[in-house]
N, CA, C, O and the ligand as a Tripos MOL2 file, in Angstrom:
@<TRIPOS>MOLECULE
protein
  237   235    60     0     0
PROTEIN
NO_CHARGES

@<TRIPOS>ATOM
      1 N           0.8220   -1.1930    0.0000 N.3       1 MET1
      2 CA          0.0000    0.0000    0.0000 C.3       1 MET1
      3 C           0.8620    1.2510    0.0000 C.2       1 MET1
      4 O           1.8830    1.3210    0.6850 O.2       1 MET1
      5 N           0.4400    2.2270   -0.7710 N.am      2 ILE2
      6 CA          1.1540    3.4900   -0.8390 C.3       2 ILE2
      7 C           0.4530    4.4890    0.0600 C.2       2 ILE2
      8 O          -0.7670    4.6370   -0.0080 O.2       2 ILE2
      9 N           1.1910    5.1560    0.8780 N.am      3 SER3
     10 CA          0.6290    6.1890    1.7290 C.3       3 SER3
     11 C           1.4530    7.4460    1.5530 C.2       3 SER3
     12 O           2.6620    7.4390    1.7870 O.2       3 SER3
     13 N           0.8090    8.5230    1.1430 N.am      4 MET4
     14 CA          1.5720    9.7440    0.9050 C.3       4 MET4
     15 C           0.7660   10.9800    1.2490 C.2       4 MET4
     16 O          -0.4630   10.9470    1.3030 O.2       4 MET4
     17 N           1.4750   12.0630    1.4790 N.am      5 LYS5
     18 CA          0.8440   13.3600    1.7260 C.3       5 LYS5
     19 C           0.8330   14.1360    0.4280 C.2       5 LYS5
     20 O           1.8440   14.2160   -0.2690 O.2       5 LYS5
     21 N          -0.3170   14.7090    0.1040 N.am      6 VAL6
     22 CA         -0.4020   15.5250   -1.0900 C.3       6 VAL6
     23 C          -0.6810   16.9610   -0.6820 C.2       6 VAL6
     24 O          -1.6650   17.2530   -0.0010 O.2       6 VAL6
     25 N           0.2010   17.8480   -1.1100 N.am      7 HIS7
     26 CA          0.0020   19.2580   -0.7950 C.3       7 HIS7
     27 C          -0.8140   19.9020   -1.9090 C.2       7 HIS7
     28 O          -0.6860   19.5290   -3.0750 O.2       7 HIS7
     29 N          -1.6320   20.8460   -1.5550 N.am      8 GLY8
     30 CA         -2.4230   21.5500   -2.5440 C.3       8 GLY8
     31 C          -3.7390   20.8600   -2.8500 C.2       8 GLY8
     32 O          -4.4010   21.1790   -3.8380 O.2       8 GLY8
     33 N          -4.1180   19.9130   -2.0010 N.am      9 MET9
     34 CA         -5.4100   19.2520   -2.1700 C.3       9 MET9
     35 C          -6.3280   19.7310   -1.0530 C.2       9 MET9
     36 O          -6.1510   19.3640    0.1090 O.2       9 MET9
     37 N          -7.3120   20.5540   -1.4140 N.am     10 HIS10
     38 CA         -8.0640   21.2250   -0.3570 C.3      10 HIS10
     39 C          -9.5590   20.9550   -0.3800 C.2      10 HIS10
     40 O         -10.2710   21.4150    0.5120 O.2      10 HIS10
     41 N         -10.0540   20.2290   -1.3650 N.am     11 CYS11
     42 CA        -11.4990   20.0190   -1.3940 C.3      11 CYS11
     43 C         -11.8320   18.7130   -2.1110 C.2      11 CYS11
     44 O         -10.9530   18.0270   -2.6330 O.2      11 CYS11
     45 N         -13.1040   18.3940   -2.1230 N.am     12 GLY12
     46 CA        -13.5580   17.1650   -2.7570 C.3      12 GLY12
     47 C         -13.2300   17.1280   -4.2390 C.2      12 GLY12
     48 O         -13.0100   16.0590   -4.8080 O.2      12 GLY12
     49 N         -13.1990   18.2950   -4.8590 N.am     13 GLY13
     50 CA        -12.8780   18.3620   -6.2810 C.3      13 GLY13
     51 C         -11.4640   17.8810   -6.5510 C.2      13 GLY13
     52 O         -11.2200   17.1340   -7.4980 O.2      13 GLY13
     53 N         -10.5450   18.3110   -5.7210 N.am     14 CYS14
     54 CA         -9.1510   17.8780   -5.8450 C.3      14 CYS14
     55 C          -9.0540   16.3730   -5.6050 C.2      14 CYS14
     56 O          -8.3750   15.6570   -6.3420 O.2      14 CYS14
     57 N          -9.7360   15.9100   -4.5740 N.am     15 ALA15
     58 CA         -9.7050   14.4850   -4.2540 C.3      15 ALA15
     59 C         -10.2480   13.6640   -5.4170 C.2      15 ALA15
     60 O          -9.7150   12.6030   -5.7420 O.2      15 ALA15
     61 N         -11.3190   14.1660   -6.0440 N.am     16 GLY16
     62 CA        -11.9000   13.4730   -7.1840 C.3      16 GLY16
     63 C         -10.9330   13.4040   -8.3490 C.2      16 GLY16
     64 O         -10.8700   12.4080   -9.0700 O.2      16 GLY16
     65 N         -10.1780   14.4810   -8.5190 N.am     17 LYS17
     66 CA         -9.1930   14.5430   -9.5980 C.3      17 LYS17
     67 C          -8.1060   13.4870   -9.3900 C.2      17 LYS17
     68 O          -7.6950   12.7960  -10.3220 O.2      17 LYS17
     69 N          -7.6530   13.3840   -8.1350 N.am     18 VAL18
     70 CA         -6.6260   12.4000   -7.8020 C.3      18 VAL18
     71 C          -7.1640   10.9880   -8.0490 C.2      18 VAL18
     72 O          -6.4820   10.1460   -8.6330 O.2      18 VAL18
     73 N          -8.3890   10.7460   -7.5990 N.am     19 LYS19
     74 CA         -8.9900    9.4250   -7.7750 C.3      19 LYS19
     75 C          -9.1030    9.0640   -9.2460 C.2      19 LYS19
     76 O          -8.7560    7.9550   -9.6520 O.2      19 LYS19
     77 N          -9.5870   10.0040  -10.0370 N.am     20 ARG20
     78 CA         -9.7510    9.7440  -11.4670 C.3      20 ARG20
     79 C          -8.4120    9.4420  -12.1280 C.2      20 ARG20
     80 O          -8.2950    8.5270  -12.9440 O.2      20 ARG20
     81 N          -7.4040   10.2320  -11.7590 N.am     21 ALA21
     82 CA         -6.0850   10.0610  -12.3660 C.3      21 ALA21
     83 C          -5.5200    8.6720  -12.0540 C.2      21 ALA21
     84 O          -4.9550    8.0080  -12.9230 O.2      21 ALA21
     85 N          -5.6860    8.2470  -10.7910 N.am     22 VAL22
     86 CA         -5.1620    6.9300  -10.4160 C.3      22 VAL22
     87 C          -5.9670    5.8250  -11.0960 C.2      22 VAL22
     88 O          -5.4070    4.8310  -11.5580 O.2      22 VAL22
     89 N          -7.2760    6.0070  -11.1540 N.am     23 ASN23
     90 CA         -8.1180    4.9810  -11.7730 C.3      23 ASN23
     91 C          -7.8910    4.8680  -13.2770 C.2      23 ASN23
     92 O          -8.1470    3.8240  -13.8760 O.2      23 ASN23
     93 N          -7.4090    5.9500  -13.8780 N.am     24 GLU24
     94 CA         -7.0820    5.8920  -15.2950 C.3      24 GLU24
     95 C          -5.9150    4.9410  -15.5240 C.2      24 GLU24
     96 O          -5.8530    4.2360  -16.5310 O.2      24 GLU24
     97 N          -4.9980    4.9360  -14.5740 N.am     25 LEU25
     98 CA         -3.8370    4.0520  -14.6600 C.3      25 LEU25
     99 C          -4.2260    2.6350  -14.2530 C.2      25 LEU25
    100 O          -3.8380    1.6610  -14.8980 O.2      25 LEU25
    101 N          -4.9990    2.5330  -13.1730 N.am     26 ASP26
    102 CA         -5.3460    1.2280  -12.6220 C.3      26 ASP26
    103 C          -6.8060    1.2380  -12.1660 C.2      26 ASP26
    104 O          -7.1480    1.7840  -11.1170 O.2      26 ASP26
    105 N          -7.6520    0.6160  -12.9910 N.am     27 LYS27
    106 CA         -9.0910    0.6120  -12.7150 C.3      27 LYS27
    107 C          -9.4320   -0.0700  -11.3920 C.2      27 LYS27
    108 O         -10.4440    0.2440  -10.7660 O.2      27 LYS27
    109 N          -8.5810   -1.0040  -10.9720 N.am     28 SER28
    110 CA         -8.8990   -1.7820   -9.7820 C.3      28 SER28
    111 C          -8.2260   -1.2410   -8.5210 C.2      28 SER28
    112 O          -8.2630   -1.8790   -7.4690 O.2      28 SER28
    113 N          -7.6180   -0.0740   -8.6340 N.am     29 ALA29
    114 CA         -6.9440    0.5140   -7.4710 C.3      29 ALA29
    115 C          -7.9620    0.9590   -6.4250 C.2      29 ALA29
    116 O          -9.0350    1.4650   -6.7540 O.2      29 ALA29
    117 N          -7.6050    0.7610   -5.1700 N.am     30 HIS30
    118 CA         -8.4330    1.2660   -4.0810 C.3      30 HIS30
    119 C          -7.7840    2.5260   -3.5300 C.2      30 HIS30
    120 O          -6.6150    2.5220   -3.1430 O.2      30 HIS30
    121 N          -8.5530    3.5940   -3.5020 N.am     31 ILE31
    122 CA         -7.9900    4.8810   -3.1160 C.3      31 ILE31
    123 C          -8.7690    5.4610   -1.9470 C.2      31 ILE31
    124 O          -9.9980    5.5340   -1.9680 O.2      31 ILE31
    125 N          -8.0280    5.8680   -0.9330 N.am     32 GLN32
    126 CA         -8.6440    6.5420    0.2030 C.3      32 GLN32
    127 C          -7.9800    7.8900    0.3700 C.2      32 GLN32
    128 O          -6.7540    7.9930    0.4200 O.2      32 GLN32
    129 N          -8.8040    8.9260    0.4550 N.am     33 ILE33
    130 CA         -8.2620   10.2730    0.5470 C.3      33 ILE33
    131 C          -8.8700   11.0050    1.7350 C.2      33 ILE33
    132 O         -10.0890   11.0510    1.8970 O.2      33 ILE33
    133 N          -8.0180   11.5640    2.5450 N.am     34 ASP34
    134 CA         -8.4590   12.4530    3.6040 C.3      34 ASP34
    135 C          -8.0900   13.8710    3.1980 C.2      34 ASP34
    136 O          -6.9290   14.2740    3.2690 O.2      34 ASP34
    137 N          -9.1020   14.6180    2.7710 N.am     35 VAL35
    138 CA         -8.8360   15.9410    2.1970 C.3      35 VAL35
    139 C          -8.2100   16.8750    3.2260 C.2      35 VAL35
    140 O          -7.3080   17.6480    2.9040 O.2      35 VAL35
    141 N          -8.6940   16.8030    4.4680 N.am     36 LYS36
    142 CA         -8.2100   17.7210    5.5080 C.3      36 LYS36
    143 C          -6.7090   17.5920    5.7430 C.2      36 LYS36
    144 O          -5.9980   18.5940    5.8300 O.2      36 LYS36
    145 N          -6.2320   16.3520    5.8440 N.am     37 SER37
    146 CA         -4.8120   16.1470    6.1390 C.3      37 SER37
    147 C          -3.9890   16.0040    4.8640 C.2      37 SER37
    148 O          -2.7620   16.0860    4.9090 O.2      37 SER37
    149 N          -4.6520   15.7920    3.7280 N.am     38 GLY38
    150 CA         -3.9420   15.5950    2.4780 C.3      38 GLY38
    151 C          -3.3500   14.1990    2.3460 C.2      38 GLY38
    152 O          -2.5410   13.9270    1.4580 O.2      38 GLY38
    153 N          -3.7720   13.3220    3.2520 N.am     39 GLN39
    154 CA         -3.2430   11.9550    3.2410 C.3      39 GLN39
    155 C          -3.9570   11.1230    2.1770 C.2      39 GLN39
    156 O          -5.1860   11.0740    2.1290 O.2      39 GLN39
    157 N          -3.1810   10.4860    1.3450 N.am     40 VAL40
    158 CA         -3.7320    9.6390    0.2850 C.3      40 VAL40
    159 C          -3.1890    8.2270    0.4560 C.2      40 VAL40
    160 O          -1.9820    8.0320    0.5990 O.2      40 VAL40
    161 N          -4.0810    7.2490    0.4420 N.am     41 GLU41
    162 CA         -3.6470    5.8570    0.5060 C.3      41 GLU41
    163 C          -4.1640    5.1310   -0.7220 C.2      41 GLU41
    164 O          -5.3430    5.2170   -1.0650 O.2      41 GLU41
    165 N          -3.2680    4.4220   -1.3720 N.am     42 VAL42
    166 CA         -3.6240    3.7260   -2.6010 C.3      42 VAL42
    167 C          -3.2040    2.2620   -2.5110 C.2      42 VAL42
    168 O          -2.0660    1.9500   -2.1620 O.2      42 VAL42
    169 N          -4.1240    1.3890   -2.8260 N.am     43 GLN43
    170 CA         -3.7810   -0.0240   -2.9590 C.3      43 GLN43
    171 C          -3.8330   -0.3540   -4.4320 C.2      43 GLN43
    172 O          -4.8870   -0.2760   -5.0640 O.2      43 GLN43
    173 N          -2.6890   -0.7220   -4.9730 N.am     44 SER44
    174 CA         -2.5950   -0.9620   -6.4030 C.3      44 SER44
    175 C          -1.4830   -1.9490   -6.6750 C.2      44 SER44
    176 O          -0.5220   -2.0630   -5.9140 O.2      44 SER44
    177 N          -1.6360   -2.6590   -7.7770 N.am     45 THR45
    178 CA         -0.5840   -3.5810   -8.1760 C.3      45 THR45
    179 C           0.4790   -2.8650   -9.0120 C.2      45 THR45
    180 O           1.5290   -3.4280   -9.3240 O.2      45 THR45
    181 N           0.1870   -1.6220   -9.3660 N.am     46 HIS46
    182 CA          1.1510   -0.8560  -10.1490 C.3      46 HIS46
    183 C           2.2960   -0.3810   -9.2530 C.2      46 HIS46
    184 O           2.1170   -0.2290   -8.0450 O.2      46 HIS46
    185 N           3.4650   -0.1470   -9.8410 N.am     47 PRO47
    186 CA          4.6080    0.3160   -9.0420 C.3      47 PRO47
    187 C           4.2880    1.6310   -8.3350 C.2      47 PRO47
    188 O           3.6680    2.5260   -8.9090 O.2      47 PRO47
    189 N           4.7190    1.7280   -7.0830 N.am     48 ALA48
    190 CA          4.4260    2.9050   -6.2690 C.3      48 ALA48
    191 C           4.8830    4.1880   -6.9450 C.2      48 ALA48
    192 O           4.1950    5.2070   -6.8800 O.2      48 ALA48
    193 N           6.0400    4.1430   -7.5920 N.am     49 GLU49
    194 CA          6.5800    5.3660   -8.1860 C.3      49 GLU49
    195 C           5.6640    5.9160   -9.2910 C.2      49 GLU49
    196 O           5.5700    7.1270   -9.4890 O.2      49 GLU49
    197 N           4.9940    5.0050  -10.0030 N.am     50 GLU50
    198 CA          4.0630    5.4530  -11.0440 C.3      50 GLU50
    199 C           2.8600    6.1450  -10.4270 C.2      50 GLU50
    200 O           2.4100    7.1850  -10.9080 O.2      50 GLU50
    201 N           2.3500    5.5590   -9.3640 N.am     51 ILE51
    202 CA          1.1840    6.1170   -8.6780 C.3      51 ILE51
    203 C           1.5310    7.5020   -8.1110 C.2      51 ILE51
    204 O           0.7790    8.4630   -8.2700 O.2      51 ILE51
    205 N           2.6840    7.5740   -7.4520 N.am     52 VAL52
    206 CA          3.1060    8.8350   -6.8460 C.3      52 VAL52
    207 C           3.2800    9.9150   -7.9130 C.2      52 VAL52
    208 O           2.8970   11.0690   -7.7180 O.2      52 VAL52
    209 N           3.8640    9.5200   -9.0380 N.am     53 LYS53
    210 CA          4.0930   10.4640  -10.1340 C.3      53 LYS53
    211 C           2.7610   11.0450  -10.6240 C.2      53 LYS53
    212 O           2.6390   12.2480  -10.8520 O.2      53 LYS53
    213 N           1.7730   10.1670  -10.7790 N.am     54 ILE54
    214 CA          0.4740   10.5840  -11.2880 C.3      54 ILE54
    215 C          -0.2400   11.4920  -10.2990 C.2      54 ILE54
    216 O          -0.8650   12.4790  -10.6860 O.2      54 ILE54
    217 N          -0.1400   11.1500   -9.0170 N.am     55 ILE55
    218 CA         -0.7980   11.9780   -8.0040 C.3      55 ILE55
    219 C          -0.1340   13.3490   -7.9440 C.2      55 ILE55
    220 O          -0.8170   14.3690   -7.8530 O.2      55 ILE55
    221 N           1.1820   13.3740   -7.9940 N.am     56 ASN56
    222 CA          1.8940   14.6570   -7.9440 C.3      56 ASN56
    223 C           1.5970   15.5090   -9.1720 C.2      56 ASN56
    224 O           1.5870   16.7370   -9.0930 O.2      56 ASN56
    225 N           1.3570   14.8590  -10.3030 N.am     57 ALA57
    226 CA          1.1370   15.5910  -11.5420 C.3      57 ALA57
    227 C          -0.2270   16.2510  -11.5760 C.2      57 ALA57
    228 O          -0.4250   17.2050  -12.3280 O.2      57 ALA57
    229 N          -1.1710   15.7700  -10.7810 N.am     58 CYS58
    230 CA         -2.5220   16.3250  -10.8930 C.3      58 CYS58
    231 C          -2.8350   17.3430   -9.8010 C.2      58 CYS58
    232 O          -3.9330   17.9000   -9.7780 O.2      58 CYS58
    233 N          -1.8990   17.5940   -8.9050 N.am     59 CYS59
    234 CA         -2.1570   18.5930   -7.8520 C.3      59 CYS59
    235 C          -1.1930   19.7770   -7.9510 C.2      59 CYS59
    236 O          -1.2690   20.7050   -7.1460 O.2      59 CYS59
    237 CU         -9.9870   21.6520   -4.6600 Cu       60 CU60
@<TRIPOS>BOND
     1     1     2 1
     2     2     3 1
     3     3     4 2
     4     3     5 am
     5     5     6 1
     6     6     7 1
     7     7     8 2
     8     7     9 am
     9     9    10 1
    10    10    11 1
    11    11    12 2
    12    11    13 am
    13    13    14 1
    14    14    15 1
    15    15    16 2
    16    15    17 am
    17    17    18 1
    18    18    19 1
    19    19    20 2
    20    19    21 am
    21    21    22 1
    22    22    23 1
    23    23    24 2
    24    23    25 am
    25    25    26 1
    26    26    27 1
    27    27    28 2
    28    27    29 am
    29    29    30 1
    30    30    31 1
    31    31    32 2
    32    31    33 am
    33    33    34 1
    34    34    35 1
    35    35    36 2
    36    35    37 am
    37    37    38 1
    38    38    39 1
    39    39    40 2
    40    39    41 am
    41    41    42 1
    42    42    43 1
    43    43    44 2
    44    43    45 am
    45    45    46 1
    46    46    47 1
    47    47    48 2
    48    47    49 am
    49    49    50 1
    50    50    51 1
    51    51    52 2
    52    51    53 am
    53    53    54 1
    54    54    55 1
    55    55    56 2
    56    55    57 am
    57    57    58 1
    58    58    59 1
    59    59    60 2
    60    59    61 am
    61    61    62 1
    62    62    63 1
    63    63    64 2
    64    63    65 am
    65    65    66 1
    66    66    67 1
    67    67    68 2
    68    67    69 am
    69    69    70 1
    70    70    71 1
    71    71    72 2
    72    71    73 am
    73    73    74 1
    74    74    75 1
    75    75    76 2
    76    75    77 am
    77    77    78 1
    78    78    79 1
    79    79    80 2
    80    79    81 am
    81    81    82 1
    82    82    83 1
    83    83    84 2
    84    83    85 am
    85    85    86 1
    86    86    87 1
    87    87    88 2
    88    87    89 am
    89    89    90 1
    90    90    91 1
    91    91    92 2
    92    91    93 am
    93    93    94 1
    94    94    95 1
    95    95    96 2
    96    95    97 am
    97    97    98 1
    98    98    99 1
    99    99   100 2
   100    99   101 am
   101   101   102 1
   102   102   103 1
   103   103   104 2
   104   103   105 am
   105   105   106 1
   106   106   107 1
   107   107   108 2
   108   107   109 am
   109   109   110 1
   110   110   111 1
   111   111   112 2
   112   111   113 am
   113   113   114 1
   114   114   115 1
   115   115   116 2
   116   115   117 am
   117   117   118 1
   118   118   119 1
   119   119   120 2
   120   119   121 am
   121   121   122 1
   122   122   123 1
   123   123   124 2
   124   123   125 am
   125   125   126 1
   126   126   127 1
   127   127   128 2
   128   127   129 am
   129   129   130 1
   130   130   131 1
   131   131   132 2
   132   131   133 am
   133   133   134 1
   134   134   135 1
   135   135   136 2
   136   135   137 am
   137   137   138 1
   138   138   139 1
   139   139   140 2
   140   139   141 am
   141   141   142 1
   142   142   143 1
   143   143   144 2
   144   143   145 am
   145   145   146 1
   146   146   147 1
   147   147   148 2
   148   147   149 am
   149   149   150 1
   150   150   151 1
   151   151   152 2
   152   151   153 am
   153   153   154 1
   154   154   155 1
   155   155   156 2
   156   155   157 am
   157   157   158 1
   158   158   159 1
   159   159   160 2
   160   159   161 am
   161   161   162 1
   162   162   163 1
   163   163   164 2
   164   163   165 am
   165   165   166 1
   166   166   167 1
   167   167   168 2
   168   167   169 am
   169   169   170 1
   170   170   171 1
   171   171   172 2
   172   171   173 am
   173   173   174 1
   174   174   175 1
   175   175   176 2
   176   175   177 am
   177   177   178 1
   178   178   179 1
   179   179   180 2
   180   179   181 am
   181   181   182 1
   182   182   183 1
   183   183   184 2
   184   183   185 am
   185   185   186 1
   186   186   187 1
   187   187   188 2
   188   187   189 am
   189   189   190 1
   190   190   191 1
   191   191   192 2
   192   191   193 am
   193   193   194 1
   194   194   195 1
   195   195   196 2
   196   195   197 am
   197   197   198 1
   198   198   199 1
   199   199   200 2
   200   199   201 am
   201   201   202 1
   202   202   203 1
   203   203   204 2
   204   203   205 am
   205   205   206 1
   206   206   207 1
   207   207   208 2
   208   207   209 am
   209   209   210 1
   210   210   211 1
   211   211   212 2
   212   211   213 am
   213   213   214 1
   214   214   215 1
   215   215   216 2
   216   215   217 am
   217   217   218 1
   218   218   219 1
   219   219   220 2
   220   219   221 am
   221   221   222 1
   222   222   223 1
   223   223   224 2
   224   223   225 am
   225   225   226 1
   226   226   227 1
   227   227   228 2
   228   227   229 am
   229   229   230 1
   230   230   231 1
   231   231   232 2
   232   231   233 am
   233   233   234 1
   234   234   235 1
   235   235   236 2
@<TRIPOS>SUBSTRUCTURE
     1 MET1         2 RESIDUE 1 A MET
     2 ILE2         6 RESIDUE 1 A ILE
     3 SER3        10 RESIDUE 1 A SER
     4 MET4        14 RESIDUE 1 A MET
     5 LYS5        18 RESIDUE 1 A LYS
     6 VAL6        22 RESIDUE 1 A VAL
     7 HIS7        26 RESIDUE 1 A HIS
     8 GLY8        30 RESIDUE 1 A GLY
     9 MET9        34 RESIDUE 1 A MET
    10 HIS10       38 RESIDUE 1 A HIS
    11 CYS11       42 RESIDUE 1 A CYS
    12 GLY12       46 RESIDUE 1 A GLY
    13 GLY13       50 RESIDUE 1 A GLY
    14 CYS14       54 RESIDUE 1 A CYS
    15 ALA15       58 RESIDUE 1 A ALA
    16 GLY16       62 RESIDUE 1 A GLY
    17 LYS17       66 RESIDUE 1 A LYS
    18 VAL18       70 RESIDUE 1 A VAL
    19 LYS19       74 RESIDUE 1 A LYS
    20 ARG20       78 RESIDUE 1 A ARG
    21 ALA21       82 RESIDUE 1 A ALA
    22 VAL22       86 RESIDUE 1 A VAL
    23 ASN23       90 RESIDUE 1 A ASN
    24 GLU24       94 RESIDUE 1 A GLU
    25 LEU25       98 RESIDUE 1 A LEU
    26 ASP26      102 RESIDUE 1 A ASP
    27 LYS27      106 RESIDUE 1 A LYS
    28 SER28      110 RESIDUE 1 A SER
    29 ALA29      114 RESIDUE 1 A ALA
    30 HIS30      118 RESIDUE 1 A HIS
    31 ILE31      122 RESIDUE 1 A ILE
    32 GLN32      126 RESIDUE 1 A GLN
    33 ILE33      130 RESIDUE 1 A ILE
    34 ASP34      134 RESIDUE 1 A ASP
    35 VAL35      138 RESIDUE 1 A VAL
    36 LYS36      142 RESIDUE 1 A LYS
    37 SER37      146 RESIDUE 1 A SER
    38 GLY38      150 RESIDUE 1 A GLY
    39 GLN39      154 RESIDUE 1 A GLN
    40 VAL40      158 RESIDUE 1 A VAL
    41 GLU41      162 RESIDUE 1 A GLU
    42 VAL42      166 RESIDUE 1 A VAL
    43 GLN43      170 RESIDUE 1 A GLN
    44 SER44      174 RESIDUE 1 A SER
    45 THR45      178 RESIDUE 1 A THR
    46 HIS46      182 RESIDUE 1 A HIS
    47 PRO47      186 RESIDUE 1 A PRO
    48 ALA48      190 RESIDUE 1 A ALA
    49 GLU49      194 RESIDUE 1 A GLU
    50 GLU50      198 RESIDUE 1 A GLU
    51 ILE51      202 RESIDUE 1 A ILE
    52 VAL52      206 RESIDUE 1 A VAL
    53 LYS53      210 RESIDUE 1 A LYS
    54 ILE54      214 RESIDUE 1 A ILE
    55 ILE55      218 RESIDUE 1 A ILE
    56 ASN56      222 RESIDUE 1 A ASN
    57 ALA57      226 RESIDUE 1 A ALA
    58 CYS58      230 RESIDUE 1 A CYS
    59 CYS59      234 RESIDUE 1 A CYS
    60 CU60       237 GROUP 0 **** ****
C-alpha cells in the first residue's frame, strides 16, 4: 500500500481529480483520501513510483 501526503489538495474536487487520475492508470486501485490532512492511501498492483508520479502531476 502506498501512503503519501499531497500538498495543494483542499477540497472534494481535488480528491476526485486524484482518484480519477489513479483509476485511469489502474481501474482496480483502491484509493482513500483524507482531504483535511492531504493523506492519500492507494492499494494498487502498479509500481508505487508510477502512482506517486500521477498523483503529484494532478495537484
Ligand atoms: Cu480543490
